[in-house]
N, C-alpha and C positions, 0 to 999 in steps of 0.2 A: 503493498501499500504504502502510494506516492505521503508522504508530510505536508502538507498545505502548510501546515501552519510556519512552519523553518521555513517553507517559500514564503509566505507573504512577510513573514517578520525581514527577514531581509531585506526585501525589497523594501521594506518603510525606515528597516535599517538606513539605503542606500537613500532614501529621500530625506530623510532628518539630516545627514552628515554632508548631500550636497549641498545645501540650503546654511546649513551652517557655518563648513566651506565656503564656501561665493561670498559673505559675504567680509571672508578675509582677503581672502586670495588676487578679488582681483578690480583692487586700490588702485591698479599699479597707473599709472603716467598713460594718459594717454596716442592716436596714431601724431596726432596735432599739438602735442603740449611745448607748453614754452619755454626755452630756458631754464628760465626760473619757478619753473612749474618745478621740467626734472631737476633743479638742485634744489627745494625746497625736500623734492622725493628724498636722492640721498643722504639727504642731512636726517631723516626722520629715523630716527631708531625702534619705534618704538611702531611703525608701520611695517618695514624689513620683517618684524619679526612676525607679525603677525601675518603678511603674506605668508613665511613661513609655515607658520602656524594652516593656515587654508591649506595651500598645500600637499598635508600630513596628513588632517581632514580626510579633503579628497580622494587618500587612496586609498583614505579605513574601506571609505565611500562606493569606492570602485572592487575595491576586494568582500561588501555586503551586497553589491550588482553583481559582480560573479554566483556569490549560492544563487540570488531569485534568482539566475536566468541556469542554473543548472536544475532547480530544482522546476524552473515552467518546463525545461526540458524534457526532462522526464514528465510531466502530466500526461503531456502533447504524449511521448514517445509513444507514453500504451498505450494513447486514442490511435495513436495510426499502424503502430504495427509496423511488423520492417518492412518496408531497411531500415525506416527512421530519418529518410534522410529529412527533409523535409525541418523535423526535429534537430535535427543535424544546424541544418543551418543555422537557428536558431540563438544556441549558444553557440558556435561558428564567432558566432556575427558577436553574442556578449560578449566574448571576451578579445576579441582586435575592439570595440569599444568600452575594456575597462584597462587595458595595454593604450591605448590613443586619452584617456580624458586622463588618468597617472602621464603620460610623458608633456597632455600639458597639463597642468599642476605643479610637473618642477622646472618647468618651461616658462608659469606666467612667477613662477618667484626666483629667479631664477640668480636675477637685478642683486634682491633683498635679499637670498641668503652667500650671494657671493662679496657684496656691499658687511655685516652686519656679520654674517659667523667666516669667510678669508678673509678681512682687513684688501676685497681687492682695493687695487684705485679704473674707479670707473670713469677713466673724464670724457669718454665718449659719448653725450648725448640722443645719442641712433640708436644703441645699441640698448638704451633705454625703453626709444622711441617699441625698435623693432619687435623683442624678446616676445613683450605679450601679445603684441599683437601675430605670431607664430602661432602661442593660443592658442589664440581663438579660430587659426586657422584652422588651427588642429581638432579640435573639436569642431567646427564648420563641415570638414570632409571627414576626416574620420571617422570621427564622432557621429558627424551626421546618417554619414551614406548606413554603416552600421548599424545601428540606432534605426533607422529605414525595415533593413532587412529583417530585423528581430519582428521588425510592424508585422511585414507585409508577408513572411515564414509563418506568422504565427493565426494572422485573419483566417488564414488559405485554410491550416487544420480545422479552424472553429469551424468554417463553411463547411469542410468534407464532413468536419467527427462530431460537430454541435458539445464540444469535448466544457468550452467554453461558452458563457451566454454569444448570442451572431452580433450584440449592439457593443459589447469591447471592440469585435471587429475590425466594425464599420468605425468607432471614434482613433483605432487605428490605421485605417486608412483616412479617416479624416485627418489628422496630427503630420503626415506620410512629409510632404510637399514641407511646412516646417519648418523642420531641419540639419535643413539644408538654407535657412531665410538666415542673413551678418546682420544680427541683435542684440553686437554689445557685446560679446562670449554668452550671451542666453536665447541659442538658439536650439539648444537641448530642454527646455525644461519642457518645452511639449511632453519629448518626451517622457522625461520626472514624473508628469503629473500621472500619464500614460501607468508608469512601472507604480505611481500607487493605486489608482485603481483597480489595477489587473493581481495588483497586492489583496487586496480589500475586498476582489469577489473570491481570491482565492481561498480566503480564510472566511467569509460566510459560509461562500459553494462551500467547506471544511462540515460547518458548524451543522452545513442547514440536512446534507446526510448522514451526516453522525446520528441530530434525530429518528432521522428519518426508520435510520438502523434497529436502532435503539425501539423506535412505536414496534418495525420490525416484528425485532424479538417479542413483545412486549405481545403481541399478537398471535404473536407464534407457541406461546407457554402461558398465557389464557386459558385459566381453569373451566375444562366444561361444564356447564351444570346439569346436574343427571336426569333423564327421563324420568319423567312421574306414574 
């Protein structure tokens, strides 16, 4: 039996860590930041620490997502049967998403880490402008397209097997194009929202299944009234 509870909790932990880390890791200079803004950032020790802490939180969130997608794969694979191609696509895309997520977090916090913990003499302001944009591009391309694969492969299996509610599949299809829209690091938020909805659906579905099983057990073991 697939443990829906752990799958759902992993997804919820991912969402919490992602949103928490975002408050710390994306507070970096923008591409059009002035020289004064960059100088202020380089002198702000507290901001550097927040960026690095946020990167650590994001990596932990990526590991939680890996637990979620592994559990989701098990749910889908059981419904799909052999050879399990689409459920394997879901897991593979989830692994890519986790890797890209972690590299993006490290890229966004690289200047902060170098300055604060390695005493790097950063003198070129363009480095401070460009590296965060690289992190954004990683989320936009690698994270966005791997997330789309997770959504579409899951939706296909839902339509084919009814393993999860069909509205969850339609929700994934609707938000999939948004994952490659560049909105200041936040193109991935619709996907995070889908993970939260899917996690709650798995959690409630598990409870409903357990309740139905208990009712069936009670009905099967109910005492039979003696004939008069």
